[in-house]
C-alpha positions in Angstrom: 0.1 -0.1 0.0 1.0 3.6 -0.5 0.8 6.4 1.9 0.8 9.9 1.2 4.2 11.6 1.0 4.9 15.0 2.4 7.7 16.4 0.0 5.4 18.3 -2.3 6.0 21.5 -4.2 3.9 24.7 -3.0 2.3 24.8 -6.4 1.3 21.1 -5.9 0.2 21.6 -2.3 -2.3 24.3 -3.6 -3.7 22.2 -6.2 -4.2 19.3 -3.8 -5.8 21.6 -1.3 -8.1 22.6 -3.8 -9.4 19.2 -4.3 -10.5 18.3 -0.8 -11.6 22.0 0.0 -15.0 22.1 1.6 -17.2 25.2 1.0 -16.1 28.1 3.0 -17.5 28.5 6.4 -15.9 31.8 7.4 -17.7 35.3 7.0 -16.9 37.1 3.7 -15.8 40.2 5.1 -12.4 41.0 3.5 -10.6 40.7 6.8 -7.6 38.3 7.8 -7.1 37.0 4.2 -3.9 35.3 4.6 -5.2 33.1 7.5 -8.4 32.3 5.6 -6.7 31.3 2.6 -3.5 29.6 4.1 -2.2 27.4 1.2 -4.0 29.2 -1.4 -1.8 32.1 -2.3 -1.1 32.2 -6.0 0.5 35.6 -6.9 2.3 38.3 -4.8 3.0 42.0 -6.0 6.6 43.2 -7.0 6.0 46.8 -7.6 5.4 49.9 -5.4 2.0 51.2 -6.2 1.6 54.1 -8.8 -1.9 54.8 -7.7 -1.2 56.2 -4.2 0.0 54.4 -0.9 -2.4 53.6 1.9 -1.5 55.1 5.4 -2.6 56.8 8.4 -2.1 60.1 10.0 -3.5 63.1 12.0 -4.7 66.6 11.1 -3.3 69.0 13.8 -1.0 71.5 12.0 -1.9 75.3 11.8 -2.8 75.2 8.1 -4.2 71.6 7.9 -7.9 71.6 7.2 -10.4 68.8 7.2 -12.4 67.9 4.4 -14.7 70.9 3.5 -15.8 72.7 0.4 -18.1 75.5 -0.4 -18.8 78.4 -2.9 -19.6 81.7 -1.5 -19.2 84.5 -4.0 -18.5 84.9 -7.6 -16.4 88.0 -9.0 -15.8 88.7 -12.7 -13.7 91.4 -14.1 -11.5 92.0 -17.3 -8.9 94.0 -18.9 -8.5 94.2 -22.5 -6.5 91.0 -22.6 -7.7 88.8 -19.7 -11.0 87.6 -18.2 -10.5 87.2 -14.2 -12.8 85.0 -12.3 -12.6 84.9 -8.3 -14.6 82.5 -6.2 -14.4 82.9 -2.5 -14.9 79.6 -0.6 -12.7 76.5 -0.3 -11.4 73.3 -1.6 -9.6 71.0 0.9 -6.1 71.7 1.6 -5.6 68.2 2.7 -7.1 64.8 1.7 -8.9 66.3 -1.2 -10.6 63.3 -2.8 -10.5 65.0 -6.3 -13.1 67.6 -5.3 -13.8 69.8 -8.3 -15.1 73.3 -9.1 -16.4 73.1 -12.6 -17.0 76.5 -14.4 -19.3 76.3 -17.6 -19.0 79.2 -19.8 -20.8 80.4 -22.8 -18.7 82.6 -25.0 -20.6 82.3 -28.2 -24.4 81.6 -29.0 -24.9 78.6 -31.1 -26.2 78.8 -34.5 -28.7 77.5 -34.8 -30.2 77.3 -31.3 -30.8 73.6 -30.2 -34.2 72.5 -29.7 -35.4 71.5 -26.2 -34.5 69.9 -24.2 -31.1 71.5 -24.1 -28.8 68.7 -23.0 -25.1 69.0 -22.0 -22.9 66.5 -23.8 -19.7 65.8 -22.4 -19.5 62.1 -23.1 -16.8 62.5 -25.8 -14.4 64.6 -24.0 -10.8 63.5 -23.6 -8.9 63.7 -20.6 -7.9 62.2 -17.3 -8.1 62.5 -13.7 -10.6 63.7 -11.2 -11.4 67.0 -12.8 -12.2 65.3 -16.0 -14.3 62.7 -14.4 -16.2 65.4 -12.7 -17.0 67.1 -16.0 -17.9 64.0 -17.7 -20.4 63.0 -14.9 -22.4 66.1 -16.0 -23.2 64.4 -19.4 -26.8 64.7 -20.0 -27.5 67.4 -17.6 -30.8 69.2 -18.8 -29.8 72.9 -19.1 -32.1 76.1 -19.5 -33.1 76.5 -23.2 -35.4 78.2 -25.2 -33.5 80.9 -27.1 -30.5 83.3 -27.1 -31.8 85.2 -24.0 -33.1 82.5 -21.6 -31.0 79.5 -22.7 -27.6 78.4 -21.6 -25.5 76.9 -24.1 -21.9 76.3 -22.8 -19.2 76.1 -25.3 -16.2 76.1 -22.7 -15.7 74.1 -19.4 -12.8 75.2 -16.9 -12.3 72.7 -14.1 -10.2 73.2 -11.0 -9.5 70.2 -8.7 -7.6 69.2 -5.7 -6.0 65.8 -5.6 -3.5 64.1 -3.4 0.3 64.2 -4.6 2.3 63.4 -1.5 -0.3 62.3 0.9 -1.8 64.0 2.9 -1.0 67.0 0.9 -2.9 68.0 -2.0 -2.2 70.0 -5.1 -4.4 72.1 -7.3 -5.0 71.1 -11.0 -6.6 73.1 -13.8 -7.9 72.0 -17.3 -10.0 73.5 -20.0 -12.1 72.1 -22.8 -13.9 73.4 -25.8 -17.0 71.3 -25.7 -18.4 71.6 -29.4 -15.3 69.8 -30.8 -14.3 67.7 -27.8 -11.0 69.6 -27.6 -9.0 69.4 -24.4 -6.5 72.3 -23.9 -2.8 71.2 -23.5 -2.1 70.7 -19.7 1.0 72.5 -18.4 2.1 72.4 -14.8 2.6 76.1 -14.8 -1.1 76.6 -15.1 -1.3 76.4 -11.4 1.7 78.5 -10.5 1.2 81.6 -8.3 2.4 83.9 -11.0 -0.9 85.3 -12.4 1.0 86.0 -15.8 2.5 82.5 -15.8 4.4 81.2 -19.1 4.7 77.8 -20.3 7.2 75.5 -18.5 10.8 75.1 -19.4 11.7 72.3 -21.7 8.4 72.5 -23.8 8.1 74.0 -27.3 6.2 77.1 -26.0 8.5 77.6 -23.0 8.6 81.4 -21.8 5.3 82.1 -23.7 2.2 83.2 -22.0 -0.3 80.6 -21.0 -3.8 80.7 -22.1 -4.8 80.2 -18.5 -3.6 80.6 -14.9 -4.9 79.3 -11.8 -4.3 79.9 -8.2 -6.2 78.3 -5.1 -6.0 79.7 -1.5 -7.2 76.8 0.6 -7.2 78.4 3.9 -10.7 79.8 4.0 -12.7 78.6 7.3 -15.5 81.2 7.2 -18.3 81.8 4.9 -21.4 79.6 4.7 -21.8 76.8 7.2 -22.8 73.2 7.0 -26.0 74.0 9.0 -29.3 74.3 7.2 -31.2 77.6 7.6 -34.7 77.2 6.0 -35.8 80.8 6.0 -38.5 82.1 3.8 -36.3 83.9 1.4 -32.7 83.3 2.7 -31.8 86.9 3.2 -31.4 88.8 6.5 -29.0 88.4 9.6 -28.1 85.0 10.4 -28.7 83.4 6.9 -26.2 81.7 4.8 -26.3 84.7 2.2 -25.5 86.9 5.2 -22.5 84.8 6.1 -21.1 84.2 2.6 -19.5 87.7 2.3 -17.2 86.6 5.3 -15.2 84.4 3.0 -12.3 86.5 1.4 -10.0 83.6 0.3 -10.6 81.0 -2.6 -10.0 80.6 -6.4 -8.5 83.1 -9.0 -8.4 82.4 -12.5 -6.8 84.3 -15.6 -8.2 83.5 -19.0 -6.4 84.9 -21.9 -9.3 86.2 -24.0 -7.7 85.4 -27.2 -4.6 83.3 -26.7 -2.0 83.6 -29.6 -0.7 80.1 -29.4 -3.8 78.0 -28.9 -6.5 80.1 -30.3 -8.4 79.4 -27.2 -11.6 81.2 -25.7 -11.9 84.1 -28.2 -13.5 86.4 -26.1 -13.9 90.1 -27.2 -13.6 93.2 -25.2 -17.1 94.3 -23.6 -18.5 90.9 -24.7 -21.4 89.5 -22.9 -20.8 85.8 -21.1 -22.9 83.3 -19.5 -21.3 81.4 -16.5 -22.3 78.6 -13.9 -20.4 77.3 -11.3 -20.9 73.9 -9.9 -19.0 72.1 -7.0 -18.8 68.2 -7.3 -16.7 65.2 -7.0 -15.4 62.8 -9.9 -18.0 60.3 -9.0 -20.8 62.5 -10.1 -21.9 63.6 -6.7 -23.0 67.4 -7.2 -23.2 69.4 -4.0 -25.8 72.0 -3.4 -23.1 74.8 -3.9 -23.6 76.5 -7.4 -23.2 80.1 -8.3 -25.6 81.6 -8.9 -27.1 79.6 -6.0 -30.0 77.2 -6.0 -32.4 79.6 -4.7 -33.8 79.2 -1.2 -37.4 77.9 -1.9 -35.6 74.9 -3.1 -33.6 74.4 0.0 -36.3 72.4 2.0 -36.6 70.1 -1.1 -32.9 69.8 -1.7 -31.2 70.3 1.5 -28.2 68.2 0.8 -25.7 66.8 -1.9 -27.3 65.1 -5.1 -26.0 61.7 -5.4 -25.7 61.7 -9.2 -26.6 63.7 -12.2 -27.5 60.5 -14.1 -30.1 59.4 -15.3 -31.5 63.0 -15.3 -35.1 63.0 -14.2 -37.4 65.9 -13.0 -37.3 65.0 -9.3 -35.7 64.6 -5.9 -32.2 62.8 -6.0 -30.8 64.4 -9.3 -29.3 67.7 -10.0 -31.9 69.0 -12.4 -32.0 72.6 -13.2 -35.1 72.4 -15.2 -36.8 70.9 -11.9 -35.4 73.9 -9.9 -37.1 76.3 -12.3 -40.5 74.7 -11.7 -40.0 75.3 -7.9 -38.7 78.9 -8.4 -39.7 80.5 -11.9 -36.5 82.9 -11.4 -34.0 80.2 -11.3 -31.8 79.8 -14.4 -28.7 78.2 -13.2 -26.3 80.7 -15.0 -25.4 84.2 -14.4 -24.9 86.8 -17.5 -22.0 88.9 -17.2 -21.0 91.9 -19.6 -17.3 92.7 -19.5 -16.8 96.2 -18.8 -13.0 96.5 -18.5 -13.2 97.2 -14.8 -9.4 96.1 -14.9 -7.6 93.3 -13.4 -7.5 92.5 -9.7 -5.0 94.1 -7.3 -2.1 92.2 -5.9 -3.7 90.2 -3.1 -6.7 89.4 -5.4 -4.4 87.8 -7.9 -3.1 85.4 -5.4 -6.6 84.4 -4.0 -6.0 85.9 -0.5 -8.2 88.9 -0.4 -10.8 88.6 -3.6 -13.5 90.9 -2.4 -11.3 94.0 -1.4 -12.1 96.7 -3.9 -8.6 98.1 -3.4 -6.4 95.3 -3.4 -8.6 92.4 -4.9 -11.5 92.4 -7.5 -12.7 96.0 -8.3 -16.1 97.4 -7.3 -18.8 96.2 -9.7 -17.2 92.7 -10.1 -19.5 90.9 -7.7 -21.8 88.5 -9.8 -23.4 86.1 -7.5 -23.7 85.1 -3.8 -24.3 81.8 -1.9 -27.7 81.4 -0.2 -27.4 77.6 0.8 -25.4 75.7 3.5 -22.8 73.5 2.2 -23.3 69.8 2.2 -19.6 69.2 1.6 -18.8 70.1 5.3 -17.1 73.2 6.8 -13.6 73.5 6.4 -12.1 73.5 10.1 -8.8 74.7 10.9 -6.3 73.3 13.5 -8.6 70.6 15.1 -8.0 69.9 18.7 -7.6 67.1 19.4 -5.9 65.9 16.1 -8.2 64.1 13.7 -7.2 60.6 12.8 -7.5 60.0 9.1 -6.9 57.0 6.6 -5.9 57.5 3.0 -6.2 54.1 1.2 -4.6 54.7 -2.1 -5.0 51.8 -4.4 -2.8 48.7 -4.5 -2.9 45.0 -5.0 -0.7 43.2 -2.8 -1.4 39.2 -2.9 -3.9 36.9 -4.6 -5.5 34.0 -3.1 -7.8 31.5 -4.9 -9.7 28.6 -3.4 -12.2 26.3 -5.1 -15.0 24.1 -3.7 -14.9 20.6 -4.4 -18.8 20.5 -5.4 -18.9 22.0 -9.0 -22.8 22.2 -8.7 -23.3 23.9 -5.3 -19.7 25.2 -4.6 -18.0 28.6 -5.1 -14.7 29.8 -6.3 -13.3 32.2 -3.5 -10.9 34.9 -4.3 -9.2 37.1 -1.7 -7.1 40.2 -3.0 -5.2 41.9 -0.2 -4.8 45.8 -0.8 -6.8 49.0 -1.1 -9.2 50.6 -3.5 -9.5 54.4 -3.5 -13.1 56.1 -3.3 -12.5 57.5 -6.7 -14.1 54.6 -8.6 -10.6 53.2 -9.6 -11.6 49.8 -10.7 -10.3 46.2 -10.0 -10.9 43.6 -12.6 -11.1 39.9 -11.9 -10.6 38.0 -15.2 -11.5 34.4 -14.9 -10.8 31.4 -17.4 -12.6 28.0 -16.7 -11.3 26.4 -19.9 -12.9 28.7 -22.4 -12.4 28.6 -26.2 -9.4 30.7 -27.5 -12.1 33.2 -29.1 -12.0 34.9 -25.6 -8.1 35.6 -25.5 -9.1 39.1 -27.2 -11.8 41.2 -25.7 -14.0 41.6 -28.7 -17.3 41.6 -26.8 -17.3 44.1 -24.0 -21.1 44.8 -24.2 -22.6 48.4 -24.9 -20.1 50.4 -26.9 -22.1 53.5 -25.9 -21.9 52.9 -22.1 -20.0 55.4 -19.9 -16.3 54.9 -19.1 -17.1 53.0 -16.0 -17.6 49.9 -18.0 -15.5 46.9 -19.5 -15.8 48.9 -23.0 -12.7 50.8 -22.1 -10.8 47.5 -22.4 -12.1 46.7 -26.0 -9.6 44.9 -28.2 -7.2 44.1 -25.6 -5.3 40.8 -26.0 -4.2 38.4 -23.1 -1.5 36.0 -22.8 -1.8 32.9 -25.1 -3.5 30.2 -22.9 -5.5 32.8 -21.0 -9.2 32.9 -22.4 -11.3 35.0 -19.8 -14.8 34.6 -20.7 -16.0 36.0 -17.2 -15.0 39.3 -15.9 -16.0 41.0 -12.6 -15.6 44.7 -12.4 -15.4 46.0 -9.0 -15.1 49.9 -8.0 -15.2 51.9 -4.6 -17.3 55.0 -5.3 -17.4 57.2 -2.2 -17.4 54.4 0.1 -19.7 52.1 -1.5 -18.5 48.8 -3.4 -20.0 48.2 -6.7 -19.9 44.8 -8.7 -20.7 44.2 -12.4 -20.5 40.6 -13.7 -19.7 40.0 -17.6 -20.4 36.8 -19.4 -18.7 37.7 -22.7 -20.4 34.9 -24.6 -23.4 37.0 -24.5 -23.9 39.4 -27.3 -25.2 42.7 -26.8 -28.5 43.5 -28.6 -29.9 46.7 -27.3 -33.0 45.8 -25.2 -32.6 42.2 -25.7 -29.5 40.8 -24.2 -26.2 42.2 -22.6 -23.0 40.6 -21.2 -22.9 43.0 -18.4 -25.0 42.2 -15.3 -24.9 44.6 -12.2 -24.6 42.2 -9.2 -25.3 44.9 -6.6 -23.6 47.0 -4.0 -22.4 46.9 -0.3 -20.7 49.7 1.7 -16.8 49.4 2.1 -16.0 47.8 5.6 -19.4 46.7 6.1 -18.3 43.5 7.3 -20.5 41.4 5.1 -20.5 40.5 1.2 -24.2 40.4 0.9 -25.0 42.6 -2.2 -28.2 44.6 -2.8 -29.8 46.3 -5.5 -28.8 44.1 -8.2 -29.3 41.0 -10.1 -27.6 38.4 -8.1 -29.3 35.0 -8.6 -26.5 32.9 -7.5 -26.1 34.8 -4.1 -22.3 35.7 -5.0 -20.7 37.5 -2.4 -18.2 40.6 -2.4 -16.8 42.4 0.6 -14.1 44.9 0.8 -12.1 46.1 4.0 -10.2 49.1 2.9 -8.2 49.5 6.4 -5.0 48.2 5.3 -2.2 50.7 5.7 0.6 48.1 5.1 1.6 46.1 2.1 3.5 47.6 -0.7 4.8 51.4 -0.5 4.0 54.0 -3.1 6.2 56.1 -5.3 9.7 54.4 -5.5 9.5 51.4 -8.0 12.6 50.1 -6.6 11.2 49.8 -3.0 7.9 47.9 -3.1 7.7 47.3 0.6 6.3 44.0 1.9 3.3 43.0 0.2 2.7 39.9 2.5 2.1 42.4 5.4 -1.4 43.3 4.1 -4.1 41.2 5.5 -7.3 43.1 4.5 -8.9 43.8 1.2 -11.3 42.3 -1.4 -13.0 39.0 -0.7 -15.2 37.5 -3.3 -17.4 34.2 -3.5 -18.6 33.3 -6.8 -20.9 30.5 -7.7 -18.9 28.0 -9.9 -21.8 27.2 -12.0 -22.0 30.8 -13.0 -18.5 30.8 -14.4 -19.0 27.4 -16.3 -16.8 25.4 -13.9 -17.8 21.7 -14.1 -16.7 18.6 -12.1 -14.4 18.0 -15.1 -12.9 21.5 -15.1 -9.2 20.7 -14.2 -7.7 24.3 -14.1 -9.1 27.7 -13.4 -7.0 30.8 -14.5 -7.6 34.2 -12.8 -6.1 37.6 -13.3 -6.6 40.6 -11.1 -5.9 44.2 -12.6 -6.3 47.8 -11.2 -7.0 50.8 -13.5 -8.7 54.2 -13.7 -10.1 55.5 -17.0 -8.6 58.1 -19.2 -10.2 60.3 -21.7 -9.6 58.6 -25.0 -12.0 55.8 -23.9 -9.2 53.5 -22.9 -8.8 52.2 -19.3 -5.6 53.5 -17.7 -3.6 50.7 -16.3 -1.7 51.1 -13.0 1.3 49.0 -12.2 -0.6 46.8 -9.8 -1.5 43.4 -11.2 -1.7 39.9 -9.7 0.3 38.2 -10.9 2.7 41.1 -10.9 3.9 43.1 -13.8 7.7 42.9 -14.1 9.5 44.4 -11.3 10.4 48.1 -11.4 7.3 48.6 -13.6 5.9 52.1 -13.4 2.0 52.8 -14.1 1.3 51.2 -17.6 -1.0 54.0 -18.7 -3.5 53.6 -21.6 -2.9 52.7 -25.2 -1.7 55.1 -28.0 -4.6 57.0 -29.5 -4.0 58.4 -32.8 -2.8 57.4 -36.1 -1.6 56.8 -38.6 -2.9 53.2 -38.6 -4.5 51.7 -36.6 -6.2 54.5 -34.6 -5.9 52.6 -31.4 -3.3 49.8 -30.6 -4.9 47.5 -27.9 -2.4 46.2 -25.4 -1.2 42.5 -25.8 -0.2 41.2 -22.4 1.8 38.4 -23.9 4.1 40.9 -25.5 6.8 42.8 -23.7 8.1 44.9 -26.6 6.8 48.2 -27.2 6.4 48.2 -31.0 5.9 50.8 -33.7 2.3 52.4 -34.2 2.0 50.1 -37.1 1.6 47.1 -35.1 -1.9 45.7 -34.4 -1.2 45.4 -30.9 0.8 47.2 -28.3 3.4 45.4 -25.9 5.1 46.9 -22.7 8.1 45.8 -20.9 5.9 45.4 -17.8 4.2 42.6 -19.5 7.1 40.3 -19.0 5.9 36.7 -17.8 2.3 35.5 -17.4 -0.4 38.0 -16.4 -2.6 35.3 -15.0 -2.4 32.5 -12.3 -3.5 28.9 -12.7 -5.0 26.9 -9.9 -5.4 23.1 -10.6 -7.7 20.7 -8.9 -6.8 17.1 -8.5 -10.0 15.0 -9.0 -10.3 11.8 -7.1 -9.9 8.9 -9.5 -8.2 11.1 -12.3 -5.0 9.2 -11.5 -3.4 9.6 -14.8 -2.2 13.4 -15.2 -3.6 14.2 -18.4 -5.1 17.5 -17.7 -8.7 16.7 -18.3 -10.0 16.1 -14.6 -11.8 13.0 -16.1 -12.0 9.5 -14.8 -11.8 7.2 -17.8 -10.0 4.1 -19.1 -6.6 5.8 -19.3 -6.7 6.0 -15.5 -7.1 2.1 -15.0 -3.4 1.2 -15.5 -2.1 4.2 -13.4 -4.6 3.2 -10.6 -3.0 -0.3 -10.7 0.4 1.0 -10.7 -0.3 3.2 -7.5 -1.8 0.2 -5.9 1.3 -1.9 -6.5 3.5 0.8 -5.3 5.0 1.3 -8.8 3.8 4.8 -9.1 4.7 7.1 -6.1 4.1 10.4 -7.6 2.3 12.6 -4.8 -0.2 14.0 -7.2 -1.2 10.5 -8.6 -1.4 9.0 -5.0 -3.6 11.7 -3.9 -5.9 11.2 -7.0 -5.9 7.3 -6.2 -7.1 7.8 -2.6 -10.9 7.4 -3.3 -12.0 7.1 0.2 -9.9 9.9 1.3 -8.4 7.9 4.4 -4.7 8.9 3.5 -3.8 5.4 2.3 -4.2 3.8 -1.2 -5.2 0.2 -0.7 -8.0 -2.5 -1.7 -10.5 -0.2 -0.1 -10.3 2.4 -2.9 -10.9 -0.1 -5.6 -14.8 -0.4 -5.5 -15.1 3.3 -5.3 -12.7 3.9 -8.2 -14.9 1.3 -10.3 -18.0 2.8 -9.2 -16.9 6.4 -10.5 -15.6 4.9 -13.7 -18.9 3.4 -14.8 -21.2 5.9 -13.2 -20.2 9.5 -14.4 -20.8 11.0 -17.9 -18.6 10.4 -20.8 -15.6 12.7 -20.9 -12.3 12.7 -23.0 
C-alpha cells in the first residue's frame, strides 16, 4: 500500500488543497485573508503602487484643514487682454479626494439654437483625472433652453480640482475644454503656479510664452457659509447663509487669456457678454448644493443636501436637475449673465486668492456677480482641530492574490481574496476568469454596450491576453465614495440593445460593512463581495525600487462566486485568474496602474493607456503577452511590464483521475495508473492523492470499488 508523501512543491500543495476543500465557512468580510486562505496564495506584488499608498495620519497643524468645500461668492472682471474670475470659498487643503469646481461658460451663441430639451454633452471629451471625471459626470445634464436670452449653451468648461500628490498634502490642477469639438486644451504644470501671468514650463516647445490660463487656489478659508441648514423664507437677513457668505475672502482666482495667440483658445472680445455657471462636485458624479448663482432658497427644504448623481437626469428629487429647480422657482436659471466692462485686473492680493472681495487690493467694485444662499453639504472647513483628527488615505494597491475552489462544482463557489486597497474615486479592480474557455475569448472583442460610459468594460475593447488565457468571465469592482459596486460580465452573451447584454449589475455593499451580501442588483447565485479598506501596510508608494512588503497586508477584497456561474464543471481541471487595477482615461481606454496580480515585471511604473491616434490603426490595444513596445503600425501594443504571465493557474486534482492528462476526467486511461499506484510502482504525490478515493490517507484495496463505481457512473468525458 502507499501512504501520502510530504515532499510536495508549493504549487502542488495548492492544487491538492483545492481538491479536498469544503465550502468556505468563514464570513466574507475582506479581513484576515492570509489566514483564511492559508495554502491558497497564487500571486504576490512586485511593484510599489503608482496609484497612491495607503497610510494613516493626523490633522493638527496650523494650516491643516479637514475635508470641507463651499462656494461663497463669484466675481468677474476683465482688462483688454484677460478675463479674471474670483470665487471665494474652499477646496480641501488636505485629503482632497478630487473635489472639483466646474465652471461652464458660454462665449458664443450657438447657430442654430438647439431645440429643447437642451442637453449638455460631455461624454466624448478627452482627459484624465478627477477634474475630467467630474466634468464627464455632468453628461446629459438638462440645461435651461428656449433661445438666446433664456438659454444656456456652454461652449467652454474650466475645471479646478485638488488631488493628493504626496499624501496627505494636495495639489491644485486646472484644465479647460472646448465642448463643441471635444477639444482638451494642453495641460501645463505652470497653469497652477502662483504667477498670474505665468508662462509655459521650461523644456516645452512654448517655453516662456504666456499661458492661455492660470489658476491659483488658496485653501485656508474657514468662514463663509456653514454646514447647518437655515430654512428661512427667502434666505436673506441676519444669520442666513447669504449674510455669512461675504465673510469668506479667500479662494480661487483664474486668469483666462481672452484671445490666446498660441492656442486660439476662448476667443472672448472686449466688452462681450458671457454666461457662466459654477458647480462644486466630486469625480463620481456627486453634485453638492453649492452652485453660483445659487440654488435659490425656496428649493432648500426640497434639496437640503448633496445630489448623489446627475444620471439619469429626471425631474425629481435625487438628481441635480436645473429644469426641476425652475419648476419650484420660476426665477431660477442656473447661469449668470456678465457683460465685460473693462473694470481692470484684480489688485495684488486678489491675484493670489487671499483677499478677493477687497475693492482696493482685490477684485474691483462692480465685479460681484453672485452670492451663495445655501449651507454647504460638503462640510465646513475646520482649521487646526483639537484634538488632532485621525484619518486614513487608502490609495489603491494589489498586494497578494488567493484563490480557493470548492470540491462541489454544482453547489460550490470559487473564493478569491485580494489584499490591498481601493480608493473612493471609482478606480476599478477587474477579476478575469478562465474556466477552460475557447481561444476566441483571448481577445476582448465583446465588451457589451460600446455606448456605455467610461465606467464599463468597453474601455478594454480589443485588448489581448497571454496565450493560454481566455477569460470569458469578468468581474468589475469599484469603490465609489465608500460603496463597493460589482458588475459581472459573461462575454459569450452578445449585446443586443433591449434584448441581451453581457453586463449584469450584481449589486453594491458599503465598504467595510463586514459582509459580502450585495443589494440592488441581479444576483441570482448569491455571490458575495466584501471590501475592507483599512490596510496601511503592504506595498509602498512612489519608488518602484522599494515595493515594501506585500505579505504584510491582510485585508482587502473577498469574493465568493458560484462555480456554475462561471462555467466550472466537475471536469474543469484548471481555473485561471488575473486581477488588474485601473482608472479610466479620456480616450475611452482604461488607464492601467502598475498593480496587477500576478505582478507586472519588477520596477514597472504605471502602464497607462494605449496610444490614441494614427496613422494606422487609430488605437493599438495592449497585448499582455508581448513585452516589446512596437511601432504604431503594429496591431497590438506591448510593454516591458508584461514580461511573464499575467494570470495565475489553480489546478484541482479530482479523485480517480490518476493519470495526469489535464482533463480532470475519470476514464479508461486512469485504470493502468490506478493499478501502478496500488502496486507501489507509481509514487508520484499527485497521482497518489488522486488514487485515494475514500480519502483516508492510504491507497489500498478499499479504494478499488469506489474507483470502479466512479469509472462507470459518471458522464462520458475525454
